[in-house]
N, C-alpha and C positions, 0 to 999 in steps of 0.2 A: 510465354505468357498466355498459355492456352487453358481452356477448361472445356470439358464435355465432348461427347462424340457427335453431337448433332449441332444444330444452329444456335443452341443456347450458349452464349459466350461466357456466362458466369453463373454458376449455381452456388447456393449457400453451403459449400462443402469444404471450405478451407480448414485445415487442421489447426488446432490451438493447444498443442501440448506444452506443458511447463518444462523448465530445465531439468528438474529432478526426474520427471517422467522420461525425458529424452536420455538422460544419463543412465537410468535403469535399463532403458530399451537397448542402448548400445552394448551394455554388458550382457544382457539376456540373449540378444539376437546374434551379436557378432563376437562376443567373448572378449571385449576390449574395455579397459578401465579409462574413463574420461578424466583427464587432468584439468581441462578447462573447456568452456563452451560459450559461444556467443551467437545470437540470432543473425541471420542474413536477410536482407530485403527480398521479397518475393511477390509475385502477382496473385497466385491462388494456391500454391503449395506452401509448405513450411520448410525452411532451410536453416541449417546450423553449421557454423564452422566449429569443428571439433578437434581437439588435440588429445591423443591417448598416451598412456604411459608406455614407454618402450619395452618394459619387461613382460608385456602381455602377448608377445608373439608377433607384433607388428614388424614389418621389414625395416631394416636399418635405414634411417632417413625418410621413412614413409609414415610419419606419425601424425600427420594432419589430414583431415578428411572433411568432406561436406556430407552431412546427413540430409538426405532429401526425403521428406515425408509428403507423398503425393496426395492431392485432394481426393476426397472419398468417391467422387464421380469418376475421375480418370482411373482410380484404383480398381474399378470394376472392369477395366480393360487390360488384363494381364498380357495379352498378346501384343498390344500396342506398346506397353512399357518394356516388354521383352525386346521388341524390334528396336526401340530407341537405345536401349542399353547395349544390345549386340552391335548396333551401328557404331556406338562410341568405342567399343572394344576393337571393332574392325578398323576404324580410322586410326586409333592409337597404334595398332600393328602396322598400318600403312605409313606411319611417320607423322601423322597430324597430332597436334597438341590437344588431345581430348582426354577426359578423365576415364578411369576404368573402375569397376566396382570391386570393393573388398567383399569377399564371399562370407555368407552367414556361417554359423557353426555347422549347419547342415550341408554346406557346400553350394548354396544357391546364390544367384546374383541379386535376389530381392526377397522380401518376406512380407506377407499380409498380416498386419497387426491391429489389434483393437486400440482405438484412440481414446475412449472414455468409458465411463460406466453409466452414462445416461440411458434413457429409454431407447434411443436409436442405436446406441453402441456401434457407431460408424467404424469402418475398417479402412486403414490407410496402408498403401504399399510403401515400404521403407527400403531405401538403398543407401549404402555408404560408399561414396565416390572419392577417389584420390583428389586431394586439394591441388589446384593448379596455381603456380606463381604468376605474378604480373599485376598490372594496373589496368582497370577497365578503360577502354578508349574514351569513355565519358569523362574520365578524370585526367586526361593527358592534353597537352598542347598539340592538337592534330596538325598535320601538314599533308601536302600532296602525296608524299611517299607512302604514308600509311594508308591513304585512300586507295592508291594503286595496289598495295599489298592485300588489302581486304577484298578488292575486286578479284584479284588473282586467287585468293583463298576460296572465295565463293564458288568460282568455276571449278577449281581443282577438287573441292570437297564433293560437290554434286556429281561431278564426273566419276570420281572414285566410287561413290555409293551406287550410282546407276549402272556402272559397268562391271563392278567386282563384288558388290555386297549381296550375298545369297544366303538367306536363312528362311526357314518355314514361316516365321512370324512377319516377314516383310509384307505379306498380303494385307496385314492390318493397316498399312499406310495408305490404302485407298479409303479416304475418310469422308467422301461424299459431301455432306453439308457442313463440314468443319468450318467454323466462322473465320478462322485465321488463314485459311487457304485463300490465296489472292484471287482465285477464280470466283470466290463467293462474295465479292464486293456488293452485288445486288441484294444480298441478305441484310445489309445494313438498314434497309427500309424499315425493318422491324424495331430498330433501336434508336432511330434518328430523333425520336421524341425527346431523348435525354439532352439534346442540344438546346431545347427551347425554340423560340422564334427569333432568328437573327440572321445577319449576313453570312455567318459561318455555315448555318444550316443550308442556306441557299446554294453556297458553293458545293457542299457535299452532295446535295440533290442533283446538281449539275454533273458532278463526277459520276454518280451512280447511273444517270441516264446515258451519258456518253459511253460509260463502260459497257452498258447493256447493248448499245448500238454498234460500237466500234471494236470492242475487245472480245466479248463473248463469241461473236460469229467467227473470229479468227483463231480461237484456241486450237482447233484441230490442225492448224498449219504450224503451230509451235512445236519444238522438240521437247518431248516428255522426259522427265527424270524424277529422281527423288530429291526433294528440297529439304534443307535444314529448316528453312522457313522463318528464322528469327535471328539473323546475324545483325543484332543491334549493338549500339554503343556500350551497353552494359554486359553483353554476352561474348565480347571479344576482349581478351586480355593481351597486353603487350609488355615486352621488356624493352627498355631503352638503353642505348649506348650512344655516346656523342663524342665527336672530336672537338667540338666547341659548344659554347652555350647556345649559339645561333643555329647549329646544324644537328638536330636530333635525328637519329636513325632508329626506326622502330622495327621490332620483330614480333610477330604474333606468337604469344606464349601459351594461349589457352582459348579453347572454343567451348562455350558453356550452353546449357539448356537446349536439349534436343526434343523438348516436349511438343514443339509445333511441326515436327517432321510429318511430311505427307507426300504423296505423289502429286507432282505439279509439272512445271516447265522450267527449263534453264533460265529463261528471261525473267521469271518470277524472282529468282534468287538475286539477280543483279539489281532489279528494281527495288527489292526490299533493302539491300545493302546501301544503295544510293540514298533512299529515303532516310535511313537512320544516320548515315554519315553527314547528311545535310544538317541534322540537328546539332552536330558538333563543329560547324564551321562558321567563321565570321563572314564568309562569302559563299553562302549555301548553293546558289545557282551554278557555281563553277564545279562543285564537287562531283556531279554526275559524270563528267568527262574523265576524271582521273580513275574513278571506280570502274567505269566502262572499259577504259584502256587496260586495266589490270585483268578484268574478266576476259576481254577479247584476246589477251596474250595467250590464253589457254583455249578459249572457245569463242571464236567470232560469231556474233549474232547474224541472223538472216535479215533481209530487208523488212519482212513482216514483223519480226520480233523487235527490231529497232523502231519501227513505226508505232508500236504499242507502248513504248517505254514511258512516255510522258504520262499517259493515263494509268499505267501500272503503278508508277511512283505516286501519283495523286490518289490512286485507289488505296495504297497502303497507308498513306497519311490519313485518309478518311477512316479506314478500319481502326487504326490506332486511336484516333481522336474520339470517334463515336463510341467504341467499345469501352474506352477508359471512362468516358462521361457516364455511360450506362452502369458500369461496374462501381464507380464511385458513389452512385446512388444506393447501391446495395451494401457497400463497405465504406462508409464515410470515415471510419477510423484509419483506413489505408489510403485515403485520398491523396496524400502528398506523394506517395510512391506511384500510385496509379496515374497521376497527372504529370509525371516527369516530361513526357514527350510534348504535352500540351503547352508547356511553358514557351517553347519556340515553334512548335509544330504548326499552329494555326497561322502564325506570321509567314512561315515558309510556304504553306499551301496557298495562302492568299496571294503571295508574291508570284508564285508560279502562274496563277491564272491572270494576274495583272499583266505580267510580261508576255504571256501567251505561249502556246505550244511550239510554234515554229521557231521563235527566238530562243527558247530554252533548249530545244533539240539542237539547233545550229551550234549553240555554245558547247553542249555536250559532245557533239560529233566532231567539231573542229578541234577540241581539246584532245579527244581520243586519237584523232588522226595525227596530231603532232607527235604522239608517242611512237608511231610506227617506225620512224627512222631514228628515234632517240629514246628507246625503251630503257628503263632503269636496269642497272646490272643485277 
């Protein structure tokens, strides 16, 4: 859900291609004939679910794709898009359920295309990615097992990227002032006006000040890595199999949207996953322990990292809520999608501060501890 290379969370650069333009583009760039197409929700890119005719050279059984048209600002950073796409290809080869690109007619993984004939003639980077099956976590009846699995996925994914992913474009993941990097919670000061004057704003201001004083000074003690950066409830797909109606067992079938990738820290990824999984639970304060247990089954956190977890989760809530409010002012027509997290996010953030850091952390850590002798198979 990113945009921009600096601290600007959202510029007016979202593509707005029509279905005929998209159909022609798929034919022209990829040599595939579209049989049907439908738009997919997006933050600031434009995405389409595309089915192509089988007789146009598509692999057997691989006739559905996601066409991703990147906003014009991010399209000016080909190295960054290259890094994201190469990371997806690497992870797929490592056995993770990530998409891979269908090559252009010229044999490239992406193509820079003109988006309109207006005076600005903006250009957008276009990629055609394999369509992944499954249901977003946001649309499933979640349980502790999937929270554990997502925690385990978060650690495994970052560990693989950080230890094995080597490509010249990887240096572009040092993104400095990137607004969605969790280290940049203090940058929210610039956008907090979008909340107006209310209790919500007071809590976010409290998060920012505590973050500056208690998290920023400790960053150098955290273990660095490459973060996916957005393992949210809409970016993780699951397949379900169940032995009974009451006992659903979930398996992650897809990892979407690598546009928030950046260099960060392992503890960032687990905090981000906890925050978004809280959105999907009727008992949100208990979620963190299950996600943490899954994460620590692969990569146990240090005491310093554990000590920052409450403020990191609060910081991600604040990022999501403030930037969504700011962006909704720019894109009122996309407000419903932009404000998805806000529907329950404010309630959860306020509850965390009402209960208090010590009580919330004790709940998380006790839950995680219980897994040590009773880890899921």
